[in-house]
C-alpha positions as CSV (number, residue, x, y, z in Angstrom):
1,X,23.0,1.8,-5.2
2,X,23.6,-1.1,-7.5
3,X,25.7,-3.4,-5.4
4,X,24.4,-6.9,-4.8
5,X,22.0,-7.5,-1.9
6,X,23.4,-10.7,-0.5
7,X,25.8,-13.4,-1.6
8,X,22.8,-15.6,-2.3
9,X,21.0,-13.0,-4.5
10,X,21.8,-14.9,-7.6
11,X,20.1,-18.0,-6.4
12,X,16.7,-16.2,-6.2
13,X,13.8,-17.2,-8.6
14,X,13.8,-15.2,-11.9
15,X,12.6,-11.7,-12.3
16,X,10.8,-10.8,-15.6
17,X,12.0,-7.9,-17.7
18,X,9.7,-4.8,-18.3
19,X,8.9,-6.0,-21.8
20,X,7.8,-9.5,-20.5
21,X,5.6,-7.9,-17.8
22,X,3.9,-5.7,-20.4
23,X,3.4,-8.7,-22.8
24,X,1.9,-10.8,-20.0
25,X,-0.5,-8.2,-18.7
26,X,-1.6,-7.3,-22.3
27,X,-2.3,-11.0,-22.9
28,X,-4.3,-11.2,-19.6
29,X,-6.4,-8.2,-20.8
30,X,-7.5,-10.2,-23.9
31,X,-11.3,-10.1,-23.9
32,X,-11.3,-7.2,-21.5
33,X,-9.8,-4.4,-23.6
34,X,-13.3,-3.0,-24.7
35,X,-14.2,-2.7,-21.1
36,X,-10.8,-1.0,-20.5
37,X,-11.6,1.5,-23.1
38,X,-15.0,2.3,-21.5
39,X,-13.2,2.8,-18.2
40,X,-10.8,5.2,-19.8
41,X,-13.7,7.1,-21.3
42,X,-15.3,7.5,-17.8
43,X,-12.1,9.0,-16.5
44,X,-11.9,11.3,-19.4
45,X,-15.4,12.6,-18.6
46,X,-14.4,13.0,-14.9
47,X,-11.3,15.0,-15.9
48,X,-13.3,17.2,-18.1
49,X,-16.0,17.8,-15.5
50,X,-13.3,18.8,-13.0
51,X,-12.0,21.5,-15.2
52,X,-15.4,23.3,-15.1
53,X,-14.6,24.5,-11.5
54,X,-11.6,26.9,-12.4
55,X,-13.3,28.1,-15.6
56,X,-16.6,29.0,-13.8
57,X,-14.9,30.6,-10.8
58,X,-12.8,32.8,-13.2
59,X,-16.1,33.8,-14.9
60,X,-17.7,34.5,-11.6
61,X,-14.8,36.8,-10.7
62,X,-15.4,38.7,-13.9
63,X,-19.2,38.8,-13.4
64,X,-18.9,40.3,-9.9
65,X,-16.2,42.6,-11.1
66,X,-18.4,43.9,-14.0
67,X,-21.4,44.3,-11.7
68,X,-19.5,46.7,-9.5
69,X,-21.9,47.8,-6.6
70,X,-25.1,47.2,-8.5
71,X,-25.9,43.9,-6.7
72,X,-25.6,40.3,-7.6
73,X,-26.4,39.6,-11.3
74,X,-28.8,36.8,-12.1
75,X,-26.2,34.8,-14.0
76,X,-24.2,34.5,-10.7
77,X,-26.7,31.9,-9.3
78,X,-26.7,29.9,-12.6
79,X,-23.0,29.7,-12.5
80,X,-23.0,28.5,-8.8
81,X,-25.6,25.9,-9.7
82,X,-23.5,24.8,-12.6
83,X,-20.6,24.3,-10.0
84,X,-22.7,22.2,-7.9
85,X,-24.1,20.1,-10.7
86,X,-20.7,19.4,-12.2
87,X,-19.2,18.5,-8.8
88,X,-22.1,16.0,-8.3
89,X,-21.7,14.6,-11.9
90,X,-17.9,14.3,-11.5
91,X,-18.3,12.4,-8.2
92,X,-20.8,10.0,-9.8
93,X,-18.7,9.4,-12.9
94,X,-15.6,8.9,-10.6
95,X,-17.5,6.4,-8.4
96,X,-18.7,4.3,-11.5
97,X,-15.2,4.4,-13.0
98,X,-13.5,3.4,-9.7
99,X,-15.8,0.5,-9.3
100,X,-15.3,-0.8,-12.7
101,X,-11.5,-0.5,-12.7
102,X,-11.4,-2.1,-9.2
103,X,-13.4,-5.0,-10.5
104,X,-11.2,-5.4,-13.5
105,X,-8.0,-5.2,-11.6
106,X,-9.1,-7.6,-8.9
107,X,-10.1,-10.2,-11.6
108,X,-6.6,-9.8,-13.2
109,X,-4.8,-10.0,-9.9
110,X,-6.8,-13.1,-8.8
111,X,-5.9,-14.9,-12.1
112,X,-2.3,-13.8,-11.6
113,X,-2.2,-15.2,-8.1
114,X,-3.6,-18.5,-9.3
115,X,-1.0,-18.6,-12.1
116,X,1.7,-18.0,-9.6
117,X,0.7,-20.7,-7.3
118,X,0.4,-23.2,-10.1
119,X,3.7,-22.2,-11.6
120,X,5.5,-22.3,-8.2
121,X,4.1,-25.8,-7.6
122,X,5.3,-26.9,-11.1
123,X,8.8,-25.6,-10.6
124,X,11.6,-28.3,-10.4
125,X,12.5,-29.2,-6.8
126,X,16.1,-28.2,-7.6
127,X,15.0,-24.7,-8.4
128,X,13.0,-24.4,-5.2
129,X,15.7,-25.8,-3.1
130,X,18.2,-23.3,-4.6
131,X,15.9,-20.3,-4.1
132,X,14.7,-21.2,-0.7
133,X,11.2,-21.1,0.7
134,X,11.7,-17.4,1.8
135,X,11.7,-16.2,-1.8
136,X,8.7,-18.4,-2.8
137,X,6.7,-17.4,0.1
138,X,7.5,-13.7,-0.2
139,X,6.4,-13.5,-3.7
140,X,3.1,-15.3,-2.9
141,X,2.4,-13.0,0.1
142,X,4.2,-9.6,0.0
143,X,4.4,-9.2,-3.7
144,X,0.9,-10.3,-4.4
145,X,-0.4,-7.9,-1.6
146,X,1.7,-5.1,-3.1
147,X,0.2,-5.6,-6.5
148,X,-3.4,-6.1,-5.3
149,X,-3.1,-3.1,-3.0
150,X,-1.5,-0.7,-5.4
151,X,-2.7,-1.3,-9.0
152,X,-6.4,-0.9,-8.4
153,X,-5.7,2.6,-6.8
154,X,-2.8,3.6,-9.1
155,X,-4.3,2.9,-12.5
156,X,-7.4,5.1,-12.0
157,X,-5.3,8.1,-10.6
158,X,-2.8,7.6,-13.4
159,X,-5.5,7.8,-16.1
160,X,-7.0,10.9,-14.4
161,X,-3.6,12.6,-14.1
162,X,-2.7,12.2,-17.7
163,X,-6.1,13.2,-19.1
164,X,-6.3,16.2,-16.7
165,X,-3.0,17.5,-17.9
166,X,-4.1,17.2,-21.6
167,X,-7.3,19.0,-21.0
168,X,-5.7,21.8,-18.8
169,X,-3.2,22.6,-21.6
170,X,-6.1,22.9,-24.1
171,X,-8.0,25.1,-21.6
172,X,-4.9,27.4,-21.1
173,X,-4.6,27.9,-24.8
174,X,-8.3,28.9,-25.0
175,X,-7.8,31.5,-22.2
176,X,-4.6,32.9,-23.7
177,X,-1.6,31.0,-25.4
178,X,0.7,33.0,-23.1
179,X,-0.6,31.2,-20.1
180,X,0.6,27.9,-21.7
181,X,4.0,29.3,-22.0
182,X,4.2,29.7,-18.2
183,X,3.0,26.1,-17.8
184,X,5.5,24.9,-20.5
185,X,8.4,26.4,-18.5
186,X,8.0,23.7,-15.9
187,X,8.0,20.8,-18.4
188,X,11.9,20.7,-18.7
189,X,12.1,20.6,-14.9
190,X,9.5,17.8,-14.7
191,X,11.3,15.9,-17.4
192,X,14.6,16.1,-15.6
193,X,13.0,14.9,-12.4
194,X,11.2,12.0,-14.1
195,X,14.3,11.0,-15.9
196,X,16.3,10.9,-12.7
197,X,13.6,9.0,-10.9
198,X,13.1,6.4,-13.5
199,X,16.9,5.8,-13.7
200,X,17.2,5.5,-9.9
201,X,14.1,4.1,-8.5
202,X,13.6,0.8,-10.3
203,X,16.9,-0.8,-9.2
204,X,16.3,0.4,-5.6
205,X,12.8,-1.1,-5.4
206,X,13.9,-4.4,-6.9
207,X,16.8,-4.5,-4.4
208,X,14.4,-3.8,-1.5
209,X,12.0,-6.6,-2.6
210,X,15.1,-9.0,-3.0
211,X,16.4,-8.1,0.4
212,X,12.9,-8.9,1.9
213,X,13.1,-12.2,0.1
214,X,16.4,-13.0,1.5
215,X,15.3,-12.1,5.0
216,X,12.2,-14.4,4.7
217,X,14.4,-17.2,3.5
218,X,16.6,-17.0,6.6
219,X,13.5,-16.6,8.9
220,X,11.5,-19.4,7.4
221,X,14.5,-21.7,7.0
222,X,15.3,-21.3,10.7
223,X,11.7,-21.8,11.9
224,X,10.9,-24.8,9.6
225,X,14.3,-26.5,10.6
226,X,14.3,-25.5,14.2
227,X,14.9,-29.0,15.6
228,X,18.0,-29.3,13.4
229,X,19.1,-25.8,14.3
230,X,18.8,-26.6,17.9
231,X,20.4,-30.1,17.7
232,X,23.5,-28.7,16.0
233,X,23.6,-25.6,18.2
234,X,23.2,-23.2,15.3
235,X,21.0,-20.7,17.1
236,X,23.6,-17.9,17.3
237,X,24.6,-18.5,13.6
238,X,21.0,-18.3,12.4
239,X,20.2,-15.3,14.6
240,X,23.2,-13.5,13.1
241,X,22.1,-14.4,9.6
242,X,18.6,-13.1,10.3
243,X,20.1,-9.9,11.9
244,X,22.2,-9.2,8.9
245,X,19.4,-9.9,6.5
246,X,17.1,-7.6,8.5
247,X,19.6,-4.8,8.4
248,X,20.0,-5.2,4.7
249,X,16.2,-4.9,4.4
250,X,16.3,-1.7,6.6
251,X,19.1,-0.3,4.6
252,X,17.3,-0.7,1.3
253,X,14.1,0.6,2.9
254,X,15.9,3.7,3.9
255,X,17.3,4.2,0.4
256,X,13.8,4.1,-1.0
257,X,12.7,6.8,1.4
258,X,15.7,8.9,0.4
259,X,14.7,8.5,-3.3
260,X,11.1,9.6,-2.3
261,X,12.2,12.6,-0.3
262,X,14.4,13.8,-3.3
263,X,11.5,13.3,-5.6
264,X,9.1,15.4,-3.4
265,X,11.7,18.2,-3.0
266,X,12.1,18.5,-6.8
267,X,8.3,18.5,-7.2
268,X,7.8,21.3,-4.6
269,X,10.4,23.6,-6.3
270,X,9.0,23.0,-9.7
271,X,5.5,23.8,-8.6
272,X,6.5,27.0,-7.0
273,X,8.4,28.1,-10.1
274,X,5.5,27.2,-12.4
275,X,2.9,29.1,-10.4
276,X,5.1,32.2,-10.2
277,X,5.6,32.0,-14.0
278,X,1.7,31.9,-14.6
279,X,1.0,34.6,-12.2
280,X,3.7,36.8,-13.7
281,X,2.5,36.3,-17.2
282,X,-1.1,36.9,-16.1
283,X,-0.1,40.2,-14.2
284,X,1.6,41.5,-17.4
285,X,-1.4,40.6,-19.6
286,X,-3.8,42.2,-17.1
287,X,-1.8,45.4,-16.9
288,X,-1.9,45.7,-20.7
289,X,-5.6,44.9,-20.8
290,X,-5.1,41.8,-22.8
291,X,-6.9,39.7,-20.3
292,X,-9.2,40.1,-17.3
293,X,-8.8,39.5,-13.6
294,X,-11.2,36.5,-13.9
295,X,-9.1,34.9,-16.7
296,X,-5.9,35.2,-14.6
297,X,-7.7,33.6,-11.7
298,X,-9.0,30.9,-14.0
299,X,-5.4,30.3,-15.4
300,X,-3.9,30.2,-11.9
301,X,-6.6,27.7,-10.7
302,X,-6.1,25.6,-13.9
303,X,-2.4,25.5,-13.2
304,X,-3.0,24.4,-9.7
305,X,-5.5,22.0,-11.0
306,X,-2.8,20.4,-13.3
307,X,0.0,20.6,-10.7
308,X,-1.9,18.2,-8.5
309,X,-2.2,15.6,-11.1
310,X,1.4,16.0,-12.2
311,X,2.5,15.6,-8.5
312,X,0.1,12.7,-8.1
313,X,1.5,11.2,-11.2
314,X,5.0,11.3,-9.9
315,X,3.9,10.2,-6.5
316,X,2.1,7.3,-8.3
317,X,5.3,6.5,-10.1
318,X,6.8,5.9,-6.7
319,X,4.1,3.4,-5.8
320,X,4.0,2.1,-9.2
321,X,7.7,1.3,-9.2
322,X,7.2,-0.9,-6.0
323,X,4.2,-2.6,-7.6
324,X,5.9,-3.2,-10.9
325,X,9.0,-4.6,-9.0
326,X,6.6,-7.0,-7.3
327,X,4.8,-7.7,-10.7
328,X,8.1,-8.6,-12.3
329,X,9.0,-11.0,-9.5
330,X,5.6,-12.8,-9.9
331,X,5.6,-13.0,-13.6
332,X,9.2,-14.1,-13.5
333,X,7.9,-17.3,-12.0
334,X,4.8,-17.6,-14.1
335,X,6.7,-17.2,-17.3
336,X,9.2,-20.0,-16.3
337,X,8.2,-23.3,-17.6
338,X,9.0,-26.4,-15.8
339,X,10.0,-28.1,-18.9
340,X,12.5,-25.4,-19.6
341,X,13.9,-25.5,-16.0
342,X,14.6,-29.2,-16.4
343,X,17.8,-28.8,-18.2
344,X,18.2,-32.5,-18.8
345,X,15.7,-34.1,-21.3
346,X,14.3,-37.5,-20.7
347,X,16.4,-40.3,-22.3
348,X,14.8,-42.8,-24.5
349,X,17.6,-45.4,-24.9
350,X,17.3,-48.7,-23.2
351,X,19.1,-49.3,-19.8
352,X,18.7,-48.7,-16.1
353,X,16.3,-46.0,-15.0
354,X,19.1,-44.2,-13.2
355,X,22.9,-44.9,-13.4
356,X,25.5,-43.3,-11.2
357,X,29.2,-43.5,-12.2
358,X,32.0,-42.2,-9.9
359,X,29.6,-39.6,-8.3
360,X,31.3,-37.3,-5.8
361,X,29.4,-34.5,-4.0
362,X,30.2,-31.9,-1.3
363,X,28.3,-29.1,0.1
364,X,31.6,-27.5,1.0
365,X,34.8,-28.2,-0.7
366,X,36.5,-29.2,2.4
367,X,33.7,-31.5,3.6
368,X,32.9,-34.3,1.0
369,X,29.6,-36.1,1.6
370,X,29.7,-38.7,-1.2
371,X,32.9,-40.3,-2.6
372,X,33.0,-42.3,-5.8
373,X,29.5,-43.8,-5.7
374,X,28.7,-46.3,-8.5
375,X,25.1,-47.6,-8.4
376,X,22.1,-48.1,-10.6
377,X,18.4,-48.4,-10.4
378,X,17.1,-50.9,-13.0
379,X,13.8,-50.2,-14.6
380,X,11.0,-51.5,-12.5
381,X,13.2,-52.5,-9.6
382,X,13.8,-51.2,-6.0
383,X,17.1,-50.0,-4.7
384,X,17.3,-49.7,-1.0
385,X,20.0,-47.5,0.7
386,X,21.2,-48.4,4.2
387,X,23.6,-46.6,6.5
388,X,24.1,-44.8,9.7
389,X,23.0,-41.1,10.2
390,X,25.3,-38.8,8.2
391,X,26.4,-41.5,5.8
392,X,25.0,-39.6,2.9
393,X,21.7,-41.4,2.2
394,X,19.5,-38.3,1.9
395,X,22.1,-36.6,-0.2
396,X,22.2,-39.5,-2.6
397,X,18.4,-39.3,-2.9
398,X,18.6,-35.6,-3.6
399,X,21.2,-36.1,-6.4
400,X,19.1,-38.8,-8.0
401,X,16.0,-36.5,-7.8
402,X,17.9,-33.8,-9.5
403,X,17.9,-31.5,-6.6
404,X,21.7,-31.2,-6.7
405,X,24.3,-31.9,-9.4
406,X,27.3,-34.0,-8.5
407,X,30.6,-32.3,-7.8
408,X,32.2,-34.8,-10.2
409,X,31.1,-38.0,-11.9
410,X,27.9,-38.6,-13.9
411,X,24.2,-39.3,-13.2
412,X,22.2,-40.6,-16.2
413,X,18.5,-40.5,-15.8
414,X,16.4,-42.3,-18.4
415,X,13.3,-41.0,-16.7
416,X,11.8,-37.6,-17.3
417,X,12.5,-35.4,-14.1
418,X,8.8,-34.3,-14.1
419,X,7.9,-38.1,-13.6
420,X,10.1,-38.3,-10.5
421,X,8.3,-38.0,-7.2
422,X,10.0,-37.8,-3.8
423,X,8.4,-38.4,-0.3
424,X,10.4,-37.5,2.7
425,X,10.1,-38.0,6.4
426,X,8.8,-34.3,6.7
427,X,5.3,-34.9,5.3
428,X,3.1,-31.9,5.3
429,X,-0.7,-31.8,5.7
430,X,-2.1,-28.7,3.9
431,X,-5.0,-26.8,5.2
432,X,-8.0,-28.0,3.3
433,X,-10.0,-31.1,2.6
434,X,-8.4,-34.5,2.4
435,X,-9.4,-34.5,-1.3
436,X,-7.6,-31.2,-1.7
437,X,-4.5,-32.8,-0.1
438,X,-4.5,-35.7,-2.4
439,X,-5.3,-34.1,-5.7
440,X,-2.3,-31.8,-5.3
441,X,-0.5,-34.5,-7.2
442,X,-3.2,-34.8,-9.9
443,X,-5.6,-31.8,-10.0
444,X,-7.9,-33.4,-12.6
445,X,-8.3,-36.6,-10.7
446,X,-11.8,-37.8,-10.0
447,X,-13.2,-39.1,-6.7
448,X,-13.0,-42.7,-8.1
449,X,-9.3,-42.3,-9.1
450,X,-8.7,-40.8,-5.5
451,X,-10.5,-43.8,-3.9
452,X,-8.5,-46.3,-6.1
453,X,-5.3,-44.6,-5.0
454,X,-6.3,-44.9,-1.3
455,X,-7.1,-48.6,-1.7
456,X,-3.9,-49.3,-3.5
457,X,-1.9,-48.3,-0.5
458,X,-4.4,-49.4,2.1
459,X,-5.3,-45.9,3.3
460,X,-9.0,-46.1,2.5
461,X,-9.8,-46.9,6.2
462,X,-8.3,-43.5,7.3
463,X,-10.8,-41.6,5.0
464,X,-13.6,-43.8,6.1
465,X,-13.0,-43.0,9.8
466,X,-13.1,-39.3,9.2
467,X,-16.3,-37.4,9.9
468,X,-16.9,-36.2,6.4
469,X,-14.7,-38.6,4.4
470,X,-12.9,-36.9,1.6
471,X,-14.5,-33.6,2.5
472,X,-13.1,-33.6,6.0
473,X,-11.0,-30.5,6.7
474,X,-7.6,-31.3,7.8
475,X,-4.4,-29.3,8.5
476,X,-4.3,-26.2,10.6
477,X,-7.7,-25.8,12.4
478,X,-9.1,-28.9,10.8
479,X,-9.5,-32.6,12.0
480,X,-6.3,-33.8,13.6
481,X,-4.2,-36.3,11.6
482,X,-1.5,-38.4,13.3
483,X,2.1,-38.4,11.8
484,X,1.7,-42.0,10.6
485,X,-1.6,-41.2,9.0
486,X,-0.2,-38.2,7.2
487,X,2.7,-40.3,5.8
488,X,0.1,-42.9,4.7
489,X,-1.9,-40.2,2.9
490,X,1.4,-39.0,1.4
491,X,1.9,-42.5,-0.1
492,X,-1.6,-42.4,-1.5
493,X,-0.9,-39.0,-3.1
494,X,2.3,-40.5,-4.6
495,X,0.2,-43.3,-6.1
496,X,-2.2,-40.8,-7.6
497,X,0.7,-38.9,-9.2
498,X,1.7,-42.2,-10.9
499,X,5.5,-41.5,-11.2
500,X,8.0,-43.4,-13.2
501,X,10.7,-43.1,-10.4
502,X,9.7,-43.1,-6.7
503,X,12.2,-41.8,-4.1
504,X,11.2,-42.5,-0.5
505,X,13.6,-40.9,1.9
506,X,12.5,-42.4,5.2
507,X,9.0,-41.7,4.1
508,X,7.5,-43.9,6.9
509,X,9.9,-43.0,9.8
510,X,7.0,-41.7,11.9
511,X,5.3,-45.0,12.1
512,X,4.6,-46.5,15.6
513,X,5.0,-50.2,16.1
514,X,1.3,-50.8,15.4
515,X,1.6,-48.9,12.0
516,X,4.9,-50.5,10.9
517,X,3.3,-53.4,8.9
518,X,0.6,-51.2,7.4
519,X,3.1,-48.6,6.1
520,X,5.5,-51.2,4.9
521,X,2.7,-52.8,2.8
522,X,1.9,-49.3,1.5
523,X,5.5,-48.8,0.5
524,X,5.6,-52.1,-1.3
525,X,2.4,-51.1,-3.1
526,X,3.7,-47.8,-4.5
527,X,7.0,-49.3,-5.5
528,X,5.5,-52.3,-7.2
529,X,6.3,-52.3,-11.0
530,X,8.1,-49.0,-10.6
531,X,11.7,-48.0,-10.5
532,X,12.3,-46.9,-6.8
533,X,15.0,-45.7,-4.4
534,X,14.1,-46.4,-0.8
535,X,16.2,-44.8,2.1
536,X,15.3,-47.5,4.5
537,X,14.5,-46.4,8.0
538,X,13.6,-50.0,8.9
539,X,15.6,-52.9,7.5
540,X,12.3,-54.7,6.9
541,X,12.0,-52.3,3.9
542,X,15.5,-53.1,2.7
543,X,14.9,-56.8,3.0
544,X,12.2,-56.8,0.3
545,X,14.3,-54.6,-2.2
546,X,15.8,-56.0,-5.4
547,X,19.2,-54.7,-4.4
548,X,20.7,-53.0,-1.4
549,X,23.7,-50.6,-1.1
550,X,25.3,-49.8,2.2
551,X,26.9,-46.3,2.6
552,X,29.5,-45.8,5.3
553,X,30.9,-42.1,5.8
554,X,30.0,-41.3,2.2
555,X,31.6,-44.4,0.7
556,X,30.0,-47.4,-0.9
557,X,30.6,-50.2,1.5
558,X,28.5,-53.1,0.2
559,X,26.2,-54.0,-2.5
560,X,23.9,-56.9,-3.0
561,X,20.7,-58.6,-2.2
562,X,19.5,-59.1,1.4
563,X,20.4,-62.8,1.4
564,X,23.8,-62.1,-0.2
565,X,24.8,-59.4,2.2
566,X,23.7,-61.4,5.2
567,X,25.8,-64.3,4.0
568,X,28.9,-62.1,3.6
569,X,28.8,-61.3,7.3
570,X,29.8,-57.8,6.8
571,X,28.5,-54.4,7.8
572,X,24.9,-55.0,6.6
573,X,24.8,-58.4,8.3
574,X,25.8,-56.7,11.6
575,X,23.0,-54.1,11.1
576,X,20.5,-56.8,10.3
577,X,21.5,-59.0,13.3
578,X,21.1,-55.9,15.7
579,X,17.8,-54.8,14.1
580,X,16.3,-58.4,14.1
581,X,17.4,-59.0,17.7
582,X,15.8,-55.7,18.8
583,X,12.6,-56.5,17.0
584,X,12.4,-59.9,18.7
């Protein structure tokens, strides 16, 4: 059961070790540990009250037996009243304890969810690209739901089970130490079951969660890139990938059920053997006059009272394994520091912001995308990249951003990767207010800073035209925003982030004719006095750049300024002539 899930499993986001999970949860409980001790005390009281029932019932049996046919003794009703009172008290204590632990667990899970979202947003783009959106989204949805739905229920039951077993063992000793022997005979069987389960289940549950992430990656990747899938006629290929990933998910889900069924079978056999042992010892003691019928009854009820918590404890281990697997996947992300993920430190020596020397890159060995690219982005200057579709422009942008490493050659960045911001053609408007959308780049930004960023790129008129200004809800179910407005706001968000290196990959491609000049001015504003790489959708953007490179089939065809390239009358000059004629 330990074979890999998929060929891409090694590219998933990290999963925390058990020690890391325990250390993180302990740290999150800082300031709440006293409350946790109080909750454990309440569960201890509930477990103690629950043991009153078998002891009183056993005493009732002896009371009725001693009375014979002389009627019901007066102590009988007091004992019945005691049963009712302890049942009500146990219920009240359990209610208070459950509410307290639910409130504590929900608070911790909420903080964990916020930490995960923050950590996921802080991950380097290269890490996210390698893992895929499926793994990120599955952890944010399925894993968080598994933790929040399981831990608030499992932790109270786990506490009650452990405390009940301890108290039952003590009560059996009080009745007669021989009863404890019958109970102790089952301990080795339980130990073997638990050892087998803990050795088998964790890997199976982690594999199941990983398979679900792989399926989510394929499904989301297909849906989010549906136009590309359709254009390249990859429908059958993607459906086959989804089908294979789904069968892997089913396969691992069935393995978890097999593990559960084997666990339940072991428990049932152990419980039956333990009950027979207790009854056999009780019968022998009763025949020799060493104990009473009521004590035998109490011992059997106590054993059954502890069997249920033991079974619950092992059943809970089943749920707990799934929750811990999800918790390890969440904490694996929250424990990952963006600074650690950036394996290349910022360089402080003087020179160009980015320098490429003999860079080659291929997604597949037999299909090179870039061949021997030499280029540089001088500090504070704008480099424009021009070329036909499929020439390698976006791949070059991804290499400079650090999403991919070159197959060969060298890329020297003298800019901290965390200060590199990329805006692509696929601009997303998040569900929330306009302010929320903009401050994703700078969560601590004030309204004045947001307004300045909007004015810098000339997008303030968009916010002024909205019903509630910055507080206007946009995105799904909110106020509609045109594609050009979305790209304009994305440029404002970029200005608010204040990066050292700007990468614009056809970031204004959705502009209509009426929006072209506005978005070109916004592009000029965010690249002014910054190092920038602009994948030019319109040659008007390339014209204003400090330097232009022309890509042709992955090769560097031309390099120079706009005027110099036009004067050379080469490929760029032909593109410019065609574009200028069409514009006229």
